[in-house]
C-alpha positions, 0 to 999 in steps of 0.5 A, a space after each residue: 153737550 147731550 145732556 143739556 138737551 136731555 129732556 127734549 131729545 128723549 120725549 121727542 124720540 118717545 113721541 115719535 115712537 108712539 106716533 110715527 105720524 108725527 115724525 111725518 108731519 114735522 117732515 112735511 112742515 120742514 119741506 113746506 119751508 124749503 127745508 128751513 123752518 121758523 122758530 115759531 113754527 117748530 116750537 109751536 109743533 113742539 108744544 102742541 103737537 109733541 106736547 113737549 113743554 119747554 122752559 125759556 132757557 131750554 128754548 134758548 139753548 135749543 135756538 143756539 144749538 139748531 141755529 148757530 149762525 143766528 139766521 132765524 130759522 132751523 135747517 132740517 140738515 142741523 136738526 137731523 143731526 141733533 136728532 141723531 144723538 137721541 137715536 131718532 132716524 129720519 132715514 136722510 143723509 146728512 148734507 155735507 157743506 150745508 148752508 150753515 157750513 157755507 156761512 160759517 166758512 165766509 164768516 172765517 174769510 177775510 174781507 179782502 178775499 171775500 166776493 160779494 154776490 147779490 145775496 149780500 145785498 140788503 133789500 136788493 140795493 147794490 150799495 147796501 149790505 147784510 154784513 160788515 164784511 161784504 161792505 167792507 169788501 165792496 169798499 175796497 174794491 171801490 177804493 182800489 178803482 178810484 185810486 187807480 183812476 186817480 179819483 177822489 170823489 165817488 158818487 153812489 149810483 144806487 143809493 141816494 137822490 139822483 139830484 136835488 129834484 128827485 124826491 122819490 130817491 130822497 124819501 126812499 134812501 132815508 125810510 123804507 117806502 119813503 115813509 117816516 116810521 114815526 113822529 119826531 124823525 126828519 122830514 125828507 124835504 128838510 134834508 140836503 144831501 152833500 158829498 164831504 167834499 163840498 163840506 171841506 174848505 176850498 183847495 182842501 180834500 176830504 
């Protein structure tokens, strides 16, 4: 695996040895983003500051290596670990249990044991989630509560209009900021919200 990044790793080491200020500048860039550097900023630094020209496949390979879970940013801890393979010493210890390790552990956890936290909410809505596992965990908890109480109909307290006159809730539940993305999408006033029980034949359950 080390050979795959040989070109980049060794050129980066040579650059840092010749211009130590670049190493300090890159560390400062990571710190300015809470040690989670964006792809754009890192590859701009590599291209224009370090003057290392990467092929498209090399950029893709580096993204996969440095951001294994596809979080769209690169943690300094991962970059530090990568750097060590090429003899680049940032003078900082690797952090055990970093964000990638924590997320990796979450991915290997069953949804039945998964604990939903506000970080799982999409756009801060407790009924919308950023992962399937979080959604399944929340649904399981709701279903268990309804089963215990002998209820068969669930009304989401956080998503959808509160009633037929709630125009804002209607629009915002359909589209971000309640604004149609483009022509051709259904108008909010043409949408009627129904519980599945209302669509069933009398005397039947969904």
